[in-house]
The first five atom37 places (N, CA, C, CB, O) and aatype in JSON, in Angstrom:
{
  "aatype": [12, 0, 15, 2, 15, 2, 15, 2, 7, 7, 14, 9, 1, 11, 13, 9, 3, 19, 5, 11, 0, 10, 11, 7, 0, 15, 18, 14, 0, 3, 11, 0, 15, 10, 10, 3, 16, 0, 11, 7, 2, 7, 0, 3, 3, 6, 19, 10, 3, 0, 10, 6, 1, 10, 14, 6, 5, 6, 18, 7, 15, 14, 0, 6, 19, 15, 11, 7, 19, 7, 2, 6],
  "atom_mask": [
    [1, 1, 1, 1, 1],
    [1, 1, 1, 1, 1],
    [1, 1, 1, 1, 1],
    [1, 1, 1, 1, 1],
    [1, 1, 1, 1, 1],
    [1, 1, 1, 1, 1],
    [1, 1, 1, 1, 1],
    [1, 1, 1, 1, 1],
    [1, 1, 1, 0, 1],
    [1, 1, 1, 0, 1],
    [1, 1, 1, 1, 1],
    [1, 1, 1, 1, 1],
    [1, 1, 1, 1, 1],
    [1, 1, 1, 1, 1],
    [1, 1, 1, 1, 1],
    [1, 1, 1, 1, 1],
    [1, 1, 1, 1, 1],
    [1, 1, 1, 1, 1],
    [1, 1, 1, 1, 1],
    [1, 1, 1, 1, 1],
    [1, 1, 1, 1, 1],
    [1, 1, 1, 1, 1],
    [1, 1, 1, 1, 1],
    [1, 1, 1, 0, 1],
    [1, 1, 1, 1, 1],
    [1, 1, 1, 1, 1],
    [1, 1, 1, 1, 1],
    [1, 1, 1, 1, 1],
    [1, 1, 1, 1, 1],
    [1, 1, 1, 1, 1],
    [1, 1, 1, 1, 1],
    [1, 1, 1, 1, 1],
    [1, 1, 1, 1, 1],
    [1, 1, 1, 1, 1],
    [1, 1, 1, 1, 1],
    [1, 1, 1, 1, 1],
    [1, 1, 1, 1, 1],
    [1, 1, 1, 1, 1],
    [1, 1, 1, 1, 1],
    [1, 1, 1, 0, 1],
    [1, 1, 1, 1, 1],
    [1, 1, 1, 0, 1],
    [1, 1, 1, 1, 1],
    [1, 1, 1, 1, 1],
    [1, 1, 1, 1, 1],
    [1, 1, 1, 1, 1],
    [1, 1, 1, 1, 1],
    [1, 1, 1, 1, 1],
    [1, 1, 1, 1, 1],
    [1, 1, 1, 1, 1],
    [1, 1, 1, 1, 1],
    [1, 1, 1, 1, 1],
    [1, 1, 1, 1, 1],
    [1, 1, 1, 1, 1],
    [1, 1, 1, 1, 1],
    [1, 1, 1, 1, 1],
    [1, 1, 1, 1, 1],
    [1, 1, 1, 1, 1],
    [1, 1, 1, 1, 1],
    [1, 1, 1, 0, 1],
    [1, 1, 1, 1, 1],
    [1, 1, 1, 1, 1],
    [1, 1, 1, 1, 1],
    [1, 1, 1, 1, 1],
    [1, 1, 1, 1, 1],
    [1, 1, 1, 1, 1],
    [1, 1, 1, 1, 1],
    [1, 1, 1, 0, 1],
    [1, 1, 1, 1, 1],
    [1, 1, 1, 0, 1],
    [1, 1, 1, 1, 1],
    [1, 1, 1, 1, 1]
  ],
  "atom_positions": [
    [[4.62, -105.0, -57.18], [3.88, -103.93, -57.85], [3.84, -104.22, -59.35], [4.51, -102.54, -57.57], [4.87, -104.49, -59.96]],
    [[2.67, -104.15, -59.94], [2.5, -104.42, -61.37], [2.98, -103.23, -62.18], [1.03, -104.73, -61.69], [2.88, -102.08, -61.76]],
    [[3.49, -103.53, -63.34], [3.98, -102.48, -64.24], [3.23, -102.56, -65.56], [5.51, -102.63, -64.47], [2.86, -103.64, -66.01]],
    [[3.0, -101.41, -66.17], [2.33, -101.36, -67.46], [3.31, -101.2, -68.6], [1.33, -100.24, -67.48], [2.92, -100.78, -69.7]],
    [[4.58, -101.53, -68.36], [5.54, -101.38, -69.43], [6.41, -102.63, -69.53], [6.41, -100.15, -69.21], [6.47, -103.44, -68.61]],
    [[7.06, -102.75, -70.66], [8.02, -103.82, -70.86], [9.21, -103.23, -71.59], [7.4, -105.01, -71.64], [9.36, -102.01, -71.65]],
    [[10.06, -104.07, -72.15], [11.3, -103.58, -72.75], [11.08, -102.63, -73.91], [12.12, -104.74, -73.21], [11.95, -101.8, -74.19]],
    [[9.95, -102.71, -74.59], [9.71, -101.8, -75.72], [8.72, -100.69, -75.39], [9.21, -102.57, -76.91], [8.21, -100.03, -76.29]],
    [[8.43, -100.48, -74.12], [7.56, -99.39, -73.74], [6.19, -99.81, -73.29], [0.0, 0.0, 0.0], [5.53, -99.07, -72.57]],
    [[5.74, -100.99, -73.68], [4.46, -101.5, -73.21], [3.26, -100.88, -73.87], [0.0, 0.0, 0.0], [3.38, -99.97, -74.69]],
    [[2.09, -101.37, -73.49], [0.85, -100.94, -74.14], [0.5, -99.48, -73.9], [-0.29, -101.79, -73.69], [-0.02, -98.82, -74.79]],
    [[0.77, -98.97, -72.72], [0.44, -97.56, -72.45], [1.28, -96.66, -73.34], [0.67, -97.21, -70.97], [0.77, -95.68, -73.89]],
    [[2.55, -96.97, -73.49], [3.42, -96.18, -74.35], [2.92, -96.23, -75.8], [4.88, -96.69, -74.27], [2.95, -95.22, -76.5]],
    [[2.46, -97.41, -76.24], [1.95, -97.53, -77.61], [0.73, -96.64, -77.81], [1.58, -99.0, -77.93], [0.62, -95.97, -78.84]],
    [[-0.18, -96.61, -76.83], [-1.36, -95.75, -76.94], [-0.94, -94.28, -77.04], [-2.29, -95.95, -75.74], [-1.48, -93.53, -77.85]],
    [[0.02, -93.89, -76.22], [0.5, -92.5, -76.25], [1.12, -92.18, -77.6], [1.53, -92.25, -75.12], [0.83, -91.14, -78.19]],
    [[1.96, -93.09, -78.1], [2.61, -92.86, -79.4], [1.59, -92.78, -80.53], [3.62, -93.97, -79.68], [1.73, -91.96, -81.44]],
    [[0.57, -93.63, -80.49], [-0.47, -93.59, -81.51], [-1.2, -92.25, -81.46], [-1.48, -94.76, -81.32], [-1.42, -91.64, -82.51]],
    [[-1.57, -91.8, -80.29], [-2.29, -90.53, -80.18], [-1.42, -89.35, -80.62], [-2.78, -90.32, -78.75], [-1.93, -88.42, -81.24]],
    [[-0.14, -89.38, -80.31], [0.77, -88.33, -80.79], [0.83, -88.33, -82.31], [2.19, -88.52, -80.2], [0.83, -87.28, -82.95]],
    [[0.89, -89.53, -82.9], [0.96, -89.65, -84.35], [-0.31, -89.15, -85.03], [1.22, -91.09, -84.75], [-0.28, -88.73, -86.19]],
    [[-1.43, -89.19, -84.3], [-2.71, -88.78, -84.88], [-3.07, -87.34, -84.54], [-3.81, -89.7, -84.41], [-4.21, -86.92, -84.74]],
    [[-2.12, -86.58, -84.02], [-2.38, -85.17, -83.7], [-2.87, -84.45, -84.94], [-1.1, -84.49, -83.14], [-2.26, -84.52, -86.01]],
    [[-3.98, -83.76, -84.79], [-4.55, -83.01, -85.9], [-5.54, -83.79, -86.75], [0.0, 0.0, 0.0], [-6.11, -83.25, -87.7]],
    [[-5.74, -85.06, -86.42], [-6.7, -85.88, -87.2], [-8.11, -85.34, -87.0], [-6.62, -87.37, -86.77], [-8.47, -84.9, -85.91]],
    [[-8.89, -85.37, -88.06], [-10.3, -84.98, -88.0], [-11.15, -86.23, -87.87], [-10.71, -84.15, -89.25], [-10.98, -87.19, -88.62]],
    [[-12.06, -86.21, -86.91], [-12.95, -87.35, -86.67], [-14.36, -86.97, -87.05], [-12.89, -87.81, -85.2], [-14.75, -85.82, -86.87]],
    [[-15.17, -87.91, -87.56], [-14.82, -89.31, -87.8], [-13.78, -89.46, -88.91], [-16.06, -90.11, -88.15], [-13.69, -88.64, -89.82]],
    [[-13.0, -90.54, -88.8], [-11.93, -90.81, -89.76], [-11.88, -92.3, -90.06], [-10.56, -90.31, -89.24], [-12.09, -93.13, -89.18]],
    [[-11.59, -92.62, -91.32], [-11.42, -94.03, -91.66], [-9.95, -94.41, -91.48], [-11.89, -94.31, -93.11], [-9.1, -93.55, -91.24]],
    [[-9.67, -95.67, -91.61], [-8.32, -96.19, -91.39], [-7.31, -95.51, -92.31], [-8.3, -97.7, -91.62], [-6.22, -95.15, -91.86]],
    [[-7.65, -95.32, -93.57], [-6.73, -94.7, -94.53], [-6.38, -93.27, -94.1], [-7.33, -94.69, -95.93], [-5.22, -92.86, -94.2]],
    [[-7.37, -92.52, -93.64], [-7.12, -91.15, -93.19], [-6.21, -91.13, -91.97], [-8.44, -90.45, -92.86], [-5.33, -90.29, -91.85]],
    [[-6.45, -92.08, -91.05], [-5.6, -92.17, -89.86], [-4.16, -92.48, -90.24], [-6.14, -93.24, -88.89], [-3.23, -91.89, -89.69]],
    [[-3.98, -93.4, -91.17], [-2.63, -93.73, -91.62], [-1.96, -92.54, -92.3], [-2.66, -94.92, -92.58], [-0.78, -92.28, -92.07]],
    [[-2.7, -91.81, -93.13], [-2.14, -90.62, -93.79], [-1.7, -89.59, -92.76], [-3.17, -90.01, -94.75], [-0.62, -89.0, -92.88]],
    [[-2.53, -89.36, -91.75], [-2.19, -88.39, -90.7], [-0.95, -88.84, -89.95], [-3.37, -88.21, -89.73], [-0.04, -88.04, -89.71]],
    [[-0.9, -90.11, -89.58], [0.24, -90.63, -88.84], [1.53, -90.51, -89.65], [0.0, -92.1, -88.44], [2.57, -90.11, -89.12]],
    [[1.47, -90.85, -90.93], [2.65, -90.74, -91.79], [3.09, -89.28, -91.9], [2.36, -91.31, -93.19], [4.29, -88.99, -91.85]],
    [[2.13, -88.38, -92.04], [2.44, -86.96, -92.13], [3.06, -86.41, -90.85], [0.0, 0.0, 0.0], [3.81, -85.43, -90.89]],
    [[2.75, -87.04, -89.73], [3.31, -86.62, -88.44], [4.6, -87.37, -88.1], [2.29, -86.84, -87.34], [5.13, -87.22, -87.0]],
    [[5.11, -88.16, -89.04], [6.38, -88.84, -88.84], [6.32, -90.03, -87.9], [0.0, 0.0, 0.0], [7.29, -90.32, -87.2]],
    [[5.2, -90.73, -87.89], [5.05, -91.89, -87.01], [6.09, -92.96, -87.32], [3.63, -92.48, -87.14], [6.49, -93.15, -88.47]],
    [[6.52, -93.65, -86.26], [7.49, -94.73, -86.46], [6.79, -96.0, -86.97], [8.24, -95.02, -85.14], [5.56, -96.07, -87.02]],
    [[7.59, -96.98, -87.33], [7.05, -98.21, -87.92], [6.13, -98.96, -86.96], [8.18, -99.12, -88.33], [5.14, -99.55, -87.41]],
    [[6.42, -98.94, -85.67], [5.57, -99.65, -84.7], [4.17, -99.06, -84.68], [6.19, -99.59, -83.3], [3.18, -99.79, -84.64]],
    [[4.08, -97.74, -84.71], [2.77, -97.07, -84.72], [2.05, -97.35, -86.03], [2.93, -95.54, -84.51], [0.86, -97.66, -86.03]],
    [[2.75, -97.24, -87.14], [2.12, -97.51, -88.43], [1.64, -98.96, -88.52], [3.1, -97.21, -89.58], [0.57, -99.22, -89.07]],
    [[2.42, -99.88, -87.99], [1.99, -101.29, -87.98], [0.72, -101.47, -87.17], [3.11, -102.19, -87.42], [-0.18, -102.19, -87.58]],
    [[0.65, -100.81, -86.01], [-0.54, -100.91, -85.16], [-1.76, -100.37, -85.89], [-0.33, -100.15, -83.83], [-2.84, -100.96, -85.83]],
    [[-1.6, -99.25, -86.58], [-2.72, -98.67, -87.33], [-3.1, -99.54, -88.52], [-2.37, -97.25, -87.8], [-4.28, -99.65, -88.85]],
    [[-2.12, -100.16, -89.17], [-2.4, -101.06, -90.3], [-3.27, -102.24, -89.87], [-1.1, -101.58, -90.92], [-4.07, -102.74, -90.66]],
    [[-3.12, -102.68, -88.62], [-3.87, -103.83, -88.13], [-5.28, -103.47, -87.68], [-3.12, -104.48, -86.99], [-6.06, -104.37, -87.34]],
    [[-5.63, -102.2, -87.66], [-6.98, -101.8, -87.26], [-8.01, -102.34, -88.26], [-7.09, -100.27, -87.16], [-7.72, -102.45, -89.45]],
    [[-9.19, -102.66, -87.77], [-10.27, -103.05, -88.69], [-10.65, -101.88, -89.62], [-11.52, -103.52, -87.9], [-10.54, -100.72, -89.24]],
    [[-11.08, -102.22, -90.82], [-11.56, -101.21, -91.77], [-12.92, -100.72, -91.29], [-11.64, -101.78, -93.24], [-13.93, -101.4, -91.47]],
    [[-12.93, -99.55, -90.71], [-14.18, -98.94, -90.24], [-13.94, -97.46, -90.01], [-14.7, -99.63, -88.94], [-12.81, -96.98, -90.15]],
    [[-14.99, -96.76, -89.67], [-14.87, -95.34, -89.35], [-14.7, -95.22, -87.84], [-16.11, -94.54, -89.84], [-15.4, -95.87, -87.06]],
    [[-13.76, -94.37, -87.44], [-13.47, -94.14, -86.02], [-13.96, -92.75, -85.66], [-11.95, -94.3, -85.71], [-13.6, -91.76, -86.3]],
    [[-14.77, -92.68, -84.61], [-15.4, -91.42, -84.24], [-14.62, -90.56, -83.28], [0.0, 0.0, 0.0], [-14.96, -89.4, -83.06]],
    [[-13.56, -91.12, -82.7], [-12.8, -90.37, -81.7], [-11.44, -91.03, -81.48], [-13.58, -90.29, -80.36], [-11.24, -92.18, -81.87]],
    [[-10.51, -90.31, -80.86], [-9.23, -90.93, -80.51], [-9.4, -92.14, -79.59], [-8.32, -89.9, -79.83], [-8.63, -93.1, -79.67]],
    [[-10.4, -92.1, -78.73], [-10.65, -93.23, -77.83], [-11.01, -94.49, -78.6], [-11.77, -92.89, -76.83], [-10.61, -95.59, -78.22]],
    [[-11.77, -94.35, -79.69], [-12.13, -95.51, -80.51], [-10.89, -96.1, -81.18], [-13.17, -95.12, -81.58], [-10.77, -97.32, -81.32]],
    [[-9.97, -95.23, -81.59], [-8.73, -95.72, -82.19], [-7.92, -96.48, -81.14], [-7.89, -94.54, -82.78], [-7.41, -97.57, -81.42]],
    [[-7.8, -95.92, -79.95], [-7.06, -96.59, -78.88], [-7.67, -97.95, -78.55], [-7.03, -95.72, -77.62], [-6.95, -98.92, -78.32]],
    [[-8.99, -98.01, -78.54], [-9.67, -99.28, -78.28], [-9.32, -100.29, -79.37], [-11.2, -99.07, -78.2], [-9.05, -101.45, -79.08]],
    [[-9.33, -99.84, -80.62], [-8.99, -100.73, -81.73], [-7.55, -101.21, -81.65], [0.0, 0.0, 0.0], [-7.27, -102.38, -81.92]],
    [[-6.64, -100.33, -81.3], [-5.23, -100.7, -81.16], [-5.07, -101.69, -80.01], [-4.36, -99.44, -80.92], [-4.27, -102.62, -80.1]],
    [[-5.82, -101.5, -78.96], [-5.74, -102.4, -77.81], [-6.31, -103.77, -78.06], [0.0, 0.0, 0.0], [-6.0, -104.72, -77.34]],
    [[-7.15, -103.91, -79.08], [-7.78, -105.19, -79.39], [-6.99, -106.03, -80.37], [-9.15, -104.96, -79.95], [-7.4, -107.14, -80.71]],
    [[-5.87, -105.53, -80.82], [-5.1, -106.28, -81.82], [-4.38, -107.45, -81.21], [-4.1, -105.39, -82.5], [-3.69, -108.19, -81.91]]
  ]
}
């Protein structure tokens, strides 16, 4: 049976953590706004690193952010 996790939680856990960190974000949002929201919500370093690696663009929804995080 395939698993979607590994020793650090795996990609699904990362998506969940990113979305939790972005609670209350207003969309569309640029990368800087997403980082500010995540920092304000107490995001951990792994989440902040994932958001830092996002392309500089405007994100129209949480799904677009997840897609960007998944493409890193």
